[in-house]
DODRENTI-594659 format. One line per 3 residues: number of its first residue (from 1); their letters; for each residue x, y, z of N, C-alpha, C. Coordinates in Angstrom, 1 decimal, m for minus. Example, Ala and Ser with C-alpha at 12.3 -4.5 7.8 and 13.67 -1.06 7.14 Angstrom:
BEGIN
1) AS) 13.2:m5.7:7.8:12.3:m4.5:7.8:13.2:m3.3:7.8 | 12.8:m2.2:7.1:13.7:m1.1:7.1:12.9:0.0:7.9
***
This chain:
BEGIN
1) MLG) 162.2:126.2:60.2:162.2:125.5:61.4:161.2:124.3:61.4 | 161.7:123.1:61.7:160.9:121.9:61.7:160.0:122.0:62.9 | 158.7:121.5:62.8:157.8:121.6:63.9:156.8:120.4:63.9
4) VKI) 156.1:120.3:65.1:155.1:119.3:65.2:153.8:120.1:65.7 | 152.7:119.8:65.0:151.5:120.5:65.3:150.6:119.7:66.1 | 150.2:120.2:67.3:149.1:119.5:68.1:148.0:120.5:68.1
7) RNT) 146.9:120.2:67.3:145.9:121.2:67.1:146.5:122.5:66.6 | 146.5:123.6:67.3:147.0:124.9:66.8:148.3:125.2:67.5 | 149.0:124.3:68.1:150.3:124.5:68.8:151.4:123.9:68.0
10) IFN) 152.5:124.7:67.8:153.7:124.2:67.0:154.8:124.2:68.0 | 155.5:123.0:68.1:156.7:122.8:68.9:157.9:122.8:68.0 | 159.0:123.4:68.4:160.2:123.4:67.6:160.8:122.0:67.7
13) DDT) 161.8:121.7:66.8:162.3:120.3:66.8:163.1:120.0:68.0 | 163.6:120.9:68.8:164.3:120.6:70.1:163.3:120.0:71.1 | 162.1:120.7:71.2:161.1:120.1:72.1:160.6:118.8:71.6
16) TRY) 160.4:118.7:70.3:159.9:117.4:69.7:160.8:116.3:70.0 | 162.2:116.6:70.0:163.1:115.5:70.2:162.9:114.9:71.6 | 162.6:115.7:72.6:162.4:115.2:74.0:161.0:114.6:74.2
19) LFN) 160.0:115.2:73.6:158.6:114.7:73.8:158.2:113.6:72.9 | 158.6:113.6:71.7:158.1:112.6:70.8:159.1:111.8:70.0 | 160.4:112.1:70.2:161.5:111.6:69.4:161.3:112.1:67.9
22) YYQ) 161.7:111.3:66.9:161.5:111.7:65.5:160.8:110.5:64.8 | 159.9:110.9:63.9:159.2:109.9:63.1:160.0:109.5:61.9 | 160.0:108.2:61.7:160.6:107.7:60.5:159.6:107.6:59.3
25) PGG) 160.0:107.6:58.2:159.1:107.5:57.0:158.3:106.2:57.2 | 157.0:106.3:57.0:156.1:105.2:57.2:155.6:105.0:58.6 | 155.8:106.0:59.5:155.2:106.0:60.8:156.1:105.5:61.9
28) GIM) 157.3:105.0:61.6:158.2:104.5:62.7:158.8:105.7:63.5 | 159.5:105.3:64.5:160.1:106.4:65.4:161.6:106.1:65.4 | 162.4:107.2:65.3:163.8:107.1:65.4:164.2:107.5:66.8
31) NKP) 165.1:106.7:67.4:165.5:106.9:68.8:166.6:108.0:68.8 | 167.2:108.2:67.7:168.3:109.3:67.7:167.9:110.3:66.5 | 168.2:111.5:66.7:168.0:112.5:65.6:168.9:112.3:64.5
34) PSK) 168.5:112.6:63.3:169.4:112.4:62.1:170.6:113.4:62.2 | 171.7:112.9:61.7:172.9:113.7:61.8:172.9:114.9:60.9 | 172.1:114.8:59.8:172.0:116.0:58.9:170.6:116.4:58.8
37) RKK) 170.3:117.7:59.0:168.9:118.2:58.9:168.7:118.8:57.5 | 167.6:118.5:56.9:167.3:119.0:55.6:166.4:120.3:55.8 | 166.9:121.4:55.2:166.2:122.6:55.4:165.1:122.7:54.4
40) ITP) 163.9:123.0:54.9:162.7:123.1:54.0:162.4:124.6:53.7 | 162.3:124.9:52.5:162.1:126.3:52.1:160.7:126.4:51.4 | 159.7:126.9:52.1:158.4:127.0:51.5:158.4:127.9:50.3
43) ATS) 157.5:127.7:49.3:157.5:128.4:48.1:157.1:129.8:48.2 | 156.0:130.1:49.1:155.5:131.4:49.2:155.6:132.1:50.5 | 156.2:131.4:51.5:156.2:132.0:52.9:157.4:131.4:53.6
46) EEP) 157.9:132.2:54.6:159.0:131.7:55.4:158.6:130.7:56.4 | 157.3:130.6:56.7:156.8:129.7:57.7:156.2:128.5:57.0 | 156.4:127.3:57.6:155.8:126.1:56.9:154.3:126.1:56.8
49) KLA) 153.8:125.7:55.7:152.4:125.7:55.5:151.8:124.4:56.1 | 150.8:124.7:57.0:150.2:123.6:57.8:149.0:123.1:57.1 | 148.8:121.8:57.0:147.7:121.2:56.3:146.4:121.3:57.2
52) TDP) 145.3:121.6:56.6:144.1:121.7:57.3:143.1:120.6:57.0 | 143.3:120.0:55.9:142.4:118.8:55.5:143.1:117.5:56.0 | 142.3:116.6:56.6:142.8:115.4:57.1:143.6:114.6:56.1
55) AQE) 143.1:114.6:54.8:143.8:113.8:53.8:145.2:114.5:53.5 | 145.1:115.8:53.5:146.4:116.6:53.3:147.4:116.3:54.4 | 146.8:116.2:55.7:147.7:116.0:56.8:148.4:114.7:56.7
58) NTS) 147.7:113.6:56.3:148.3:112.3:56.2:149.4:112.4:55.1 | 149.1:113.1:54.0:150.1:113.2:52.9:151.3:114.0:53.4 | 151.0:115.0:54.2:152.1:115.8:54.7:153.0:115.0:55.6
61) LHE) 152.4:114.1:56.4:153.2:113.3:57.3:154.2:112.4:56.5 | 153.7:111.9:55.4:154.7:111.0:54.6:155.7:111.9:53.9 | 155.2:113.0:53.4:156.2:113.9:52.7:157.2:114.5:53.6
64) NPA) 156.8:114.8:54.8:157.7:115.5:55.8:157.7:114.7:57.1 | 158.4:113.6:57.2:158.4:112.7:58.4:158.8:113.4:59.7 | 159.4:114.6:59.6:159.9:115.3:60.8:158.8:116.1:61.5
67) SAT) 157.6:116.1:60.9:156.5:116.9:61.4:155.2:116.0:61.4 | 154.3:116.2:62.4:153.1:115.4:62.5:152.0:116.2:63.2 | 150.8:115.9:62.9:149.6:116.5:63.5:148.9:115.5:64.3
70) ITV) 148.8:115.7:65.6:148.1:114.8:66.6:146.8:115.4:67.0 | 145.7:114.7:66.7:144.4:115.1:67.1:143.9:114.4:68.3 | 143.5:115.2:69.4:143.0:114.6:70.6:141.5:114.7:70.6
73) TAV) 140.8:113.6:70.8:139.4:113.6:70.8:138.9:113.6:72.2 | 138.0:114.5:72.6:137.5:114.6:73.9:136.4:113.6:74.1 | 136.3:112.9:75.3:135.3:111.9:75.5:134.3:112.5:76.5
76) EVK) 133.1:112.4:76.0:132.0:113.0:76.8:131.6:112.1:78.0 | 131.6:112.5:79.2:131.1:111.7:80.4:129.7:112.1:80.7 | 128.8:111.1:80.6:127.4:111.4:80.8:127.1:111.5:82.3
79) ELT) 126.3:112.5:82.6:125.9:112.7:84.0:125.0:111.5:84.4 | 125.1:111.3:85.8:124.2:110.2:86.3:122.7:110.6:86.3 | 121.9:109.7:86.0:120.5:110.0:86.0:120.1:110.0:87.5
82) EQE) 118.9:110.4:87.8:118.4:110.5:89.2:118.3:109.0:89.7 | 118.0:108.1:88.9:117.9:106.7:89.4:119.3:106.2:89.7 | 120.3:106.5:88.8:121.7:106.0:89.1:122.2:106.7:90.3
85) QSL) 121.9:108.0:90.5:122.4:108.7:91.7:121.9:108.1:92.9 | 120.6:107.8:92.9:120.0:107.1:94.1:120.6:105.8:94.4 | 120.8:105.0:93.3:121.4:103.7:93.5:122.8:103.8:94.0
88) RFQ) 123.6:104.7:93.6:125.0:105.0:94.1:124.9:105.3:95.6 | 124.0:106.2:95.9:123.9:106.5:97.4:123.6:105.3:98.2 | 122.6:104.5:97.8:122.2:103.3:98.5:123.4:102.3:98.7
91) LER) 124.2:102.1:97.6:125.3:101.2:97.7:126.4:101.7:98.6 | 126.6:103.0:98.5:127.7:103.6:99.4:127.3:103.5:100.8 | 126.0:103.7:101.1:125.5:103.5:102.5:125.7:102.1:103.0
94) RVE) 125.5:101.1:102.1:125.7:99.7:102.4:127.1:99.4:102.8 | 128.0:100.0:102.0:129.5:99.8:102.2:129.8:100.4:103.6 | 129.3:101.6:103.8:129.7:102.3:105.0:129.1:101.6:106.3
97) RAF) 128.0:101.0:106.1:127.3:100.4:107.3:127.7:98.9:107.5 | 128.5:98.4:106.6:128.9:96.9:106.6:129.5:96.6:108.0 | 130.6:97.4:108.3:131.3:97.1:109.6:130.4:97.4:110.8
100) LEA) 129.5:98.4:110.6:128.6:98.8:111.7:127.6:97.6:112.0 | 127.0:97.1:111.0:126.1:96.0:111.2:126.8:94.7:111.7 | 128.1:94.5:111.3:128.9:93.4:111.9:129.1:93.5:113.3
103) GQA) 129.5:94.8:113.7:129.7:95.0:115.2:128.5:94.9:116.0 | 127.3:95.4:115.5:126.1:95.2:116.2:125.7:93.8:116.4 | 125.9:93.0:115.3:125.5:91.6:115.4:126.4:90.8:116.4
106) LME) 127.7:91.1:116.4:128.6:90.5:117.3:128.3:90.9:118.7 | 127.9:92.1:119.0:127.5:92.6:120.3:126.3:91.8:120.8 | 125.3:91.6:119.9:124.1:90.9:120.4:124.4:89.4:120.6
109) LRD) 125.3:88.8:119.7:125.7:87.4:119.9:126.4:87.2:121.3 | 127.2:88.2:121.6:128.0:88.1:122.9:127.0:88.3:124.1 | 126.3:89.4:124.0:125.5:89.8:125.2:124.4:88.8:125.5
112) RRL) 123.8:88.1:124.5:122.8:87.1:124.7:123.3:85.7:124.8 | 124.6:85.6:124.6:125.3:84.3:124.7:124.7:83.3:123.7 | 124.4:83.7:122.5:123.8:82.9:121.5:124.8:81.8:121.0
115) YRS) 126.0:81.8:121.4:127.0:80.9:121.0:127.1:79.7:121.9 | 126.4:79.7:123.0:126.6:78.8:124.1:126.2:77.3:123.8 | 125.5:77.1:122.7:125.1:75.7:122.3:126.3:75.0:121.7
118) THR) 127.2:75.7:121.2:128.4:75.1:120.4:129.7:75.4:121.0 | 129.8:76.5:121.7:131.2:77.0:122.2:131.1:77.5:123.7 | 132.2:77.3:124.4:132.2:77.7:125.8:132.3:79.2:125.9
121) TFE) 133.1:79.8:125.1:133.4:81.2:125.2:133.1:82.0:123.9 | 132.8:83.2:124.0:132.6:84.1:122.8:133.8:84.1:121.9 | 135.0:84.2:122.6:136.3:84.3:121.8:136.5:83.0:121.0
124) EYC) 136.2:81.8:121.5:136.3:80.6:120.7:135.3:80.6:119.6 | 134.1:81.1:119.8:133.1:81.1:118.8:133.5:82.0:117.6 | 134.0:83.2:117.9:134.4:84.1:116.9:135.6:83.6:116.1
127) RER) 136.5:82.9:116.7:137.7:82.4:116.0:137.3:81.2:115.1 | 136.4:80.3:115.6:136.1:79.2:114.8:135.0:79.5:113.7 | 134.1:80.4:114.0:133.0:80.6:113.1:133.3:81.7:112.1
130) FGY) 134.0:82.8:112.5:134.3:83.9:111.6:135.8:84.0:111.2 | 136.6:83.3:112.0:138.1:83.5:111.7:138.6:84.8:112.4 | 137.8:85.4:113.3:138.3:86.6:114.0:139.1:86.3:115.2
133) SRD) 140.2:87.0:115.4:140.9:86.9:116.7:140.0:87.6:117.7 | 140.4:87.4:119.0:139.7:88.1:120.1:139.8:89.6:119.9 | 141.0:90.1:119.6:141.1:91.6:119.4:140.3:92.1:118.3
136) AAY) 140.2:91.3:117.1:139.5:91.8:116.0:138.0:91.9:116.3 | 137.5:90.9:117.0:136.1:90.8:117.3:135.7:92.0:118.2 | 136.5:92.2:119.2:136.1:93.3:120.2:136.4:94.7:119.6
139) LKI) 137.3:94.8:118.6:137.5:96.0:117.9:136.3:96.4:117.1 | 135.7:95.4:116.5:134.4:95.7:115.7:133.3:96.2:116.6 | 133.2:95.5:117.8:132.2:95.9:118.8:132.5:97.4:119.3
142) SAT) 133.7:97.6:119.7:134.1:99.0:120.2:133.9:100.0:119.1 | 134.2:99.7:117.9:134.1:100.7:116.8:132.6:101.0:116.6 | 131.8:100.0:116.8:130.3:100.2:116.6:129.8:101.2:117.6
145) VVY) 130.3:101.0:118.9:129.9:101.9:120.0:130.3:103.4:119.6 | 131.5:103.5:119.1:132.0:104.9:118.8:131.2:105.4:117.6 | 130.9:104.6:116.6:130.1:105.1:115.5:128.8:105.6:115.9
148) ENL) 128.1:104.9:116.8:126.8:105.3:117.3:126.9:106.6:118.1 | 128.0:106.8:118.8:128.3:108.0:119.5:128.4:109.2:118.6 | 129.1:108.9:117.5:129.3:110.0:116.4:128.0:110.4:115.8
151) QKF) 127.1:109.4:115.6:125.8:109.7:115.0:125.0:110.6:115.9 | 125.2:110.4:117.2:124.4:111.1:118.2:125.0:112.5:118.5 | 126.3:112.6:118.5:126.9:113.9:119.0:127.6:114.8:118.0
154) LPT) 127.7:114.3:116.7:128.3:115.2:115.7:127.3:116.3:115.4 | 127.8:117.5:115.2:126.9:118.7:114.9:126.1:118.4:113.6 | 124.9:118.9:113.5:124.1:118.7:112.3:123.5:120.0:111.8
157) NGQ) 124.1:121.1:112.2:123.7:122.4:111.7:124.2:122.7:110.3 | 123.6:122.0:109.3:123.9:122.3:107.9:125.3:121.7:107.5 | 126.0:121.0:108.4:127.3:120.4:108.0:127.1:118.9:107.6
160) QIP) 127.8:118.6:106.5:127.8:117.2:106.0:129.1:116.6:106.3 | 129.2:116.0:107.5:130.5:115.4:107.9:130.5:113.9:107.6 | 131.5:113.5:106.8:131.6:112.1:106.4:131.8:111.2:107.6
163) MPT) 131.1:110.0:107.5:131.2:109.1:108.6:132.3:108.0:108.3 | 132.7:107.3:109.3:133.7:106.2:109.1:133.2:105.1:108.2 | 134.0:104.4:107.5:133.6:103.3:106.6:134.2:102.0:107.1
166) NER) 135.1:102.0:108.0:135.6:100.7:108.6:136.2:100.9:110.0 | 136.3:99.8:110.7:136.7:99.9:112.1:138.2:100.4:112.3 | 139.0:100.2:111.3:140.4:100.6:111.4:140.5:102.2:111.6
169) QLR) 139.6:102.9:111.0:139.6:104.3:111.1:139.2:104.8:112.5 | 138.6:103.9:113.3:138.2:104.2:114.7:139.0:103.4:115.7 | 140.0:102.7:115.3:140.8:101.9:116.2:141.3:102.7:117.4
172) FLA) 142.0:103.8:117.2:142.6:104.5:118.3:141.5:105.3:119.0 | 140.5:105.7:118.4:139.4:106.4:119.0:138.7:105.5:120.0 | 138.5:104.2:119.6:137.9:103.2:120.5:138.8:102.9:121.7
175) KAE) 140.1:102.8:121.5:141.0:102.4:122.5:141.2:103.5:123.5 | 141.0:104.8:123.1:141.3:105.9:124.0:140.3:106.1:125.1 | 139.1:105.4:125.0:138.1:105.5:126.1:137.7:106.9:126.4
178) LEP) 137.5:107.7:125.4:137.1:109.1:125.6:135.6:109.2:125.8 | 135.2:110.3:126.4:133.7:110.6:126.5:133.1:110.7:125.1 | 131.8:110.3:124.9:131.2:110.4:123.6:131.3:111.8:122.9
181) TVQ) 131.1:112.9:123.7:131.2:114.2:123.1:132.6:114.5:122.6 | 133.6:114.0:123.3:135.0:114.2:122.9:135.3:113.3:121.7 | 134.7:112.1:121.6:134.9:111.3:120.4:134.4:112.0:119.2
184) ANV) 133.3:112.7:119.3:132.7:113.4:118.2:133.6:114.6:117.8 | 134.2:115.2:118.8:135.1:116.3:118.5:136.4:115.9:117.8 | 136.9:114.7:118.2:138.1:114.1:117.6:137.8:113.8:116.1
187) WQQ) 136.7:113.2:115.9:136.4:112.8:114.5:136.2:114.1:113.6 | 135.5:115.1:114.1:135.3:116.3:113.3:136.7:117.0:113.0 | 137.6:117.0:114.0:138.9:117.6:113.7:139.7:116.7:112.7
190) AVE) 139.6:115.4:112.8:140.3:114.5:111.9:139.8:114.7:110.5 | 138.5:114.9:110.3:137.9:115.1:109.0:138.4:116.4:108.4 | 138.5:117.5:109.2:139.0:118.8:108.7:140.5:118.6:108.3
193) QAG) 141.2:117.9:109.1:142.7:117.7:108.9:142.9:116.9:107.6 | 141.9:116.1:107.2:142.0:115.2:106.0:141.4:116.0:104.8 | 141.1:117.2:104.9:140.6:118.0:103.8:139.1:117.7:103.6
196) NKI) 138.4:117.5:104.7:136.9:117.3:104.6:136.6:115.9:103.9 | 137.5:115.0:104.1:137.3:113.7:103.6:137.4:112.7:104.8 | 137.1:111.4:104.5:137.2:110.4:105.6:138.7:110.3:105.9
199) PSG) 139.1:110.5:107.2:140.5:110.4:107.6:141.0:109.0:107.8 | 142.3:108.8:107.7:142.9:107.5:107.9:143.0:107.3:109.4 | 143.3:106.1:109.8:143.5:105.8:111.3:144.6:106.6:111.9
202) RIV) 145.6:106.9:111.1:146.8:107.6:111.6:146.4:109.0:111.9 | 145.6:109.7:111.0:145.2:111.0:111.3:144.3:111.1:112.6 | 143.5:110.1:112.7:142.6:110.0:114.0:143.5:109.9:115.2
205) KDV) 144.5:109.0:115.1:145.4:108.8:116.2:146.2:110.1:116.6 | 146.6:110.9:115.6:147.3:112.2:115.9:146.4:113.1:116.6 | 145.1:113.2:116.2:144.2:114.1:116.9:143.9:113.6:118.3
208) VDR) 143.7:112.3:118.5:143.5:111.7:119.8:144.7:112.1:120.8 | 145.9:111.9:120.3:147.1:112.2:121.1:147.1:113.6:121.4 | 146.8:114.5:120.5:146.9:115.9:120.7:145.9:116.4:121.7
211) IRE) 144.7:115.8:121.7:143.6:116.2:122.6:143.9:115.7:124.0 | 144.4:114.4:124.1:144.8:113.9:125.4:145.9:114.6:126.0 | 146.8:115.1:125.2:147.9:115.9:125.8:147.5:117.2:126.3
214) STK) 146.6:117.8:125.6:146.1:119.2:125.9:145.2:119.1:127.2 | 144.5:118.0:127.3:143.6:117.9:128.5:144.1:116.9:129.6 | 145.4:116.8:129.6:146.0:115.9:130.5:145.8:116.3:131.9
217) VPN) 145.3:115.3:132.7:145.0:115.6:134.2:145.7:114.5:135.0 | 146.2:114.8:136.1:146.9:113.8:136.9:145.9:112.6:137.3 | 146.5:111.4:137.4:145.7:110.3:137.8:145.3:110.5:139.3
220) PHH) 144.0:110.4:139.5:143.5:110.8:140.9:143.6:109.6:141.9 | 144.0:108.5:141.5:144.0:107.3:142.4:145.4:107.1:143.0 | 145.5:106.3:144.1:146.7:106.1:144.8:146.8:104.6:145.2
223) IGE) 148.0:104.2:145.5:148.3:102.8:145.9:147.6:102.5:147.2 | 146.9:101.4:147.3:146.2:101.0:148.5:144.8:101.4:148.5 | 144.4:102.2:147.6:143.0:102.6:147.5:142.1:101.5:147.0
226) VCI) 140.9:101.4:147.5:139.9:100.3:147.1:138.9:100.9:146.1 | 138.8:100.2:144.9:137.9:100.7:143.8:137.1:99.5:143.3 | 136.0:99.8:142.6:135.3:98.8:141.9:135.5:98.9:140.4
229) LLP) 135.4:97.8:139.7:135.6:97.8:138.3:134.4:98.1:137.5 | 134.6:98.9:136.4:133.5:99.3:135.5:134.0:98.8:134.1 | 133.5:97.7:133.6:134.0:97.1:132.4:134.0:98.0:131.2
232) KDN) 132.9:98.7:130.8:132.9:99.6:129.7:133.5:99.0:128.4 | 133.0:97.8:128.0:133.4:97.2:126.8:134.8:96.7:126.7 | 135.5:96.6:127.9:136.8:96.1:128.0:136.7:94.6:128.1
235) PDL) 137.1:93.8:127.0:137.0:92.4:127.0:137.6:91.7:128.2 | 138.7:92.2:128.7:139.4:91.6:129.8:138.5:91.7:131.1 | 137.6:92.6:131.1:136.8:92.8:132.4:135.4:92.2:132.2
238) RGK) 135.1:91.4:131.2:133.8:90.9:131.0:133.4:90.0:132.1 | 132.3:90.2:132.7:131.8:89.4:133.9:132.4:89.9:135.2 | 133.2:91.0:135.2:133.8:91.5:136.4:133.1:92.7:136.9
241) AGY) 132.0:93.1:136.4:131.3:94.3:136.8:131.0:94.2:138.3 | 131.4:95.2:139.1:131.1:95.2:140.5:132.2:94.6:141.4 | 133.2:94.0:140.8:134.3:93.4:141.5:135.0:94.6:142.2
244) WGV) 135.5:94.4:143.4:136.3:95.4:144.0:137.7:94.9:144.0 | 138.7:95.9:144.1:140.1:95.5:144.1:140.9:96.6:144.8 | 142.1:96.3:145.0:143.0:97.2:145.7:144.1:97.7:144.7
247) VSH) 144.2:99.0:144.6:145.2:99.6:143.6:146.6:99.2:144.0 | 147.3:98.6:143.1:148.7:98.2:143.4:149.7:98.9:142.5 | 149.2:99.6:141.5:150.1:100.4:140.6:149.3:101.6:140.0
250) VGE) 149.9:102.7:140.0:149.3:103.9:139.4:150.1:104.4:138.2 | 149.5:104.4:137.0:150.2:104.9:135.8:149.7:106.2:135.4 | 150.1:106.6:134.2:149.7:108.0:133.7:148.2:108.0:133.4
253) YNC) 147.7:107.0:132.7:146.3:106.9:132.4:145.6:105.7:132.9 | 146.2:104.8:133.7:145.6:103.6:134.1:146.1:103.2:135.5 | 145.5:102.2:136.0:145.9:101.6:137.3:145.9:100.1:137.2
256) TLQ) 146.6:99.4:138.1:146.5:98.0:138.3:145.8:97.7:139.6 | 144.7:96.9:139.4:143.9:96.5:140.6:144.1:95.0:140.9 | 144.3:94.7:142.2:144.3:93.3:142.6:142.9:92.9:143.1
259) TWD) 142.3:91.9:142.5:141.1:91.4:143.0:141.3:90.0:143.5 | 140.2:89.3:143.9:140.4:88.0:144.5:140.8:87.0:143.4 | 140.6:87.2:142.1:141.0:86.2:141.1:142.1:86.7:140.2
262) GDY) 142.7:87.8:140.4:143.9:88.2:139.6:144.1:89.7:139.6 | 145.1:90.1:138.7:145.4:91.5:138.6:144.9:92.0:137.3 | 144.4:93.3:137.3:143.8:93.8:136.1:144.3:95.3:135.9
265) TVK) 144.9:95.5:134.7:145.3:96.9:134.4:144.2:97.6:133.6 | 143.6:98.6:134.2:142.4:99.3:133.7:142.7:100.8:133.5 | 141.9:101.4:132.6:142.0:102.8:132.4:141.2:103.5:133.6
268) IEQ) 141.5:104.8:133.8:140.9:105.5:134.8:139.4:105.5:134.7 | 138.9:105.5:133.5:137.4:105.5:133.3:136.8:104.2:133.6 | 137.6:103.1:133.8:137.0:101.8:134.1:137.1:101.4:135.6
271) MKS) 137.3:102.4:136.4:137.3:102.1:137.9:136.7:103.3:138.6 | 136.2:103.0:139.8:135.5:104.0:140.6:135.9:103.8:142.1 | 136.4:104.8:142.7:136.9:104.7:144.1:135.7:104.6:145.0
274) LKL) 135.9:103.7:146.1:134.9:103.6:147.1:135.0:104.7:148.2 | 136.1:105.5:148.1:136.3:106.6:149.0:136.2:106.1:150.5 | 136.9:105.1:150.8:136.9:104.5:152.2:137.9:105.2:153.1
277) LDE) 137.7:105.2:154.4:138.7:105.7:155.3:139.9:104.7:155.3 | 141.0:105.2:155.9:142.2:104.5:155.8:142.1:103.1:156.5 | 141.4:103.1:157.7:141.3:101.8:158.4:140.4:100.8:157.6
280) DCF) 139.4:101.4:156.9:138.5:100.5:156.1:139.3:99.9:154.9 | 140.1:100.8:154.3:141.0:100.3:153.2:141.9:99.2:153.7 | 142.4:99.4:154.9:143.3:98.3:155.4:142.6:97.0:155.6
283) FMQ) 141.4:97.1:156.1:140.6:95.8:156.2:140.4:95.1:154.9 | 140.0:95.9:153.8:139.8:95.4:152.5:141.1:94.8:151.9 | 142.2:95.5:152.2:143.5:94.9:151.7:143.8:93.6:152.3
286) QLC) 143.5:93.4:153.6:143.7:92.1:154.3:142.8:91.1:153.7 | 141.5:91.5:153.5:140.6:90.5:153.0:140.9:90.1:151.6 | 141.4:91.0:150.8:141.9:90.7:149.4:143.0:89.6:149.4
289) VRL) 143.9:89.7:150.3:145.0:88.8:150.4:144.4:87.4:150.8 | 143.5:87.3:151.7:142.9:86.0:152.1:142.2:85.4:151.0 | 141.4:86.1:150.2:140.6:85.6:149.1:141.6:85.1:148.0
292) RQL) 142.6:85.8:147.8:143.6:85.4:146.7:144.3:84.1:147.1 | 144.6:83.9:148.4:145.2:82.7:148.8:144.3:81.5:148.6 | 143.0:81.7:148.9:142.1:80.6:148.6:141.9:80.3:147.1
295) HQV) 141.9:81.3:146.3:141.8:81.2:144.9:143.0:80.4:144.3 | 144.1:80.5:144.9:145.3:79.8:144.4:145.3:78.3:144.7 | 144.4:77.8:145.5:144.3:76.4:145.8:143.7:75.7:144.6
298) ASR) 144.5:74.9:144.0:144.0:74.2:142.7:142.9:73.2:143.0 | 143.0:72.6:144.1:142.0:71.5:144.3:140.8:71.9:145.1 | 140.5:73.2:145.1:139.4:73.7:145.9:138.1:73.2:145.4
301) DEA) 137.1:73.1:146.3:135.8:72.7:145.9:135.0:73.8:145.2 | 134.0:73.4:144.4:133.3:74.4:143.7:132.5:75.4:144.6 | 132.2:74.9:145.8:131.5:75.8:146.7:132.4:76.9:147.2
304) VDW) 133.7:76.7:147.2:134.6:77.8:147.6:134.5:79.0:146.6 | 134.4:78.6:145.3:134.2:79.7:144.3:133.0:80.5:144.5 | 131.9:79.9:145.0:130.7:80.7:145.3:131.0:81.7:146.4
307) LLQ) 131.7:81.2:147.4:132.1:82.1:148.5:133.0:83.3:148.0 | 134.0:82.9:147.2:134.9:83.9:146.7:134.2:85.0:145.8 | 133.3:84.5:144.9:132.6:85.4:144.1:131.7:86.4:144.9
310) GLG) 131.1:85.8:145.9:130.2:86.6:146.7:130.9:87.7:147.5 | 132.0:87.3:148.1:132.8:88.3:148.9:133.6:89.2:147.9 | 133.9:88.7:146.7:134.6:89.6:145.8:133.8:90.7:145.2
313) KQA) 132.5:90.6:145.3:131.6:91.6:144.9:131.0:92.4:146.0 | 131.2:92.0:147.2:130.7:92.7:148.4:131.7:93.9:148.8 | 131.4:95.0:148.2:132.3:96.1:148.4:132.0:96.9:149.7
316) KPY) 132.1:96.2:150.8:131.9:96.7:152.1:133.1:96.4:153.0 | 133.5:97.3:153.9:134.6:97.1:154.7:134.3:96.3:156.0 | 133.6:95.2:155.8:133.3:94.3:157.0:132.7:93.0:156.5
319) LSS) 132.7:92.0:157.4:132.1:90.7:157.1:131.0:90.5:158.2 | 129.9:89.9:157.8:129.0:89.5:158.8:129.6:88.4:159.6 | 128.9:88.1:160.7:129.4:87.0:161.6:129.5:85.7:160.9
322) LQA) 128.5:85.3:160.1:128.4:84.1:159.4:129.5:84.0:158.3 | 129.7:85.2:157.6:130.7:85.2:156.5:132.1:85.0:157.1 | 132.3:85.6:158.2:133.6:85.4:158.9:133.9:84.0:159.3
325) KLL) 132.8:83.3:159.8:133.0:81.9:160.2:133.2:81.0:159.0 | 132.4:81.2:157.9:132.6:80.4:156.7:134.0:80.6:156.1 | 134.5:81.8:156.1:135.8:82.0:155.5:136.9:81.3:156.4
328) AVV) 136.7:81.4:157.7:137.7:80.7:158.6:137.7:79.2:158.4 | 136.5:78.7:158.3:136.3:77.2:158.2:137.0:76.7:156.9 | 136.8:77.5:155.8:137.4:77.1:154.5:138.9:77.2:154.6
331) ERE) 139.4:78.2:155.2:140.9:78.3:155.3:141.4:77.2:156.1 | 140.8:76.8:157.2:141.3:75.6:158.0:141.2:74.3:157.1 | 140.2:74.2:156.3:140.0:73.0:155.5:141.2:72.8:154.6
334) YKI) 141.7:73.9:154.0:142.8:73.9:153.1:144.2:74.2:153.8 | 144.1:74.2:155.1:145.4:74.4:155.9:146.1:75.8:155.5 | 145.2:76.8:155.4:145.8:78.1:155.2:145.8:78.9:156.5
337) EWR) 147.0:79.2:156.9:147.1:80.0:158.2:147.1:81.4:157.9 | 146.1:82.1:158.5:146.0:83.5:158.3:146.4:84.3:159.6 | 147.3:85.2:159.5:147.7:86.0:160.6:147.5:87.4:160.2
340) QQK) 146.7:88.1:160.9:146.4:89.5:160.5:147.7:90.4:160.6 | 147.9:91.1:159.6:149.1:92.0:159.5:148.8:93.3:160.2 | 149.8:93.9:160.8:149.6:95.1:161.5:150.1:96.3:160.7
***
């Protein structure tokens, strides 16, 4: 039986045909097996004598091209020294913290308005200075907030839970607007689902959806209710903290609020009910309509905006005597006829 030896293993020629084809004399390879096989009859044994000396193995290869000995040399991998291990850890930490430091820097640039000398808005600044879209910039900021929550609320009782290395892994966790303790729970479950490795954004999304479905509660708000806005890192609500509005739509996890300067769709966590009586809610609804009509006047004076902003943040179901007179005067100035609805 013709054979190929790999160390101490002999394959028959059928196996050899599929794994290695056939060797031609001189080291070449035949794509097809020879039509006639030559039977080798050893002089002293029924089994072929295998060469043990390298020189004999090479001679055997040329004498018997249908058999070959392949030697596999193991490559030794040196262990890291303590210095190399320390350097690796430091570099890995720098990679992991890269997006975190970027988000922290963007947050400070935004909050302290350090862009104001060259740009009107933070969004324009990010686009022209870093090439970030508005969504990309705010995603980095939101992911940073989530990362800091994970550092604070993940269990530390002997567990080594890997931390996120980029904002994409936290995209859905940041958008879900969950409580910090729930965010930590989501990340821990996602790590376990990924085999105790850093999970992908898709795995995190699956866990977020599963938790939200299991803890689903009905939306507590109703149409006509008066609430104030709580921005909570929502870029659309920047500068709107304390604005009050009237609920015009109630969704599964969010509501639409009408304020003096527009409509805002916000999550339940981004609004707080004033818990007013029905007649007080009606007064605020009427006031909201009046303020929105003034805001729609394109040629309005700048002083009108001061009045609108002041009344838009005054979350009280009444106007002082002076406020009522000022509002009436401005409405007459722009020929806005107001008739109280019943």
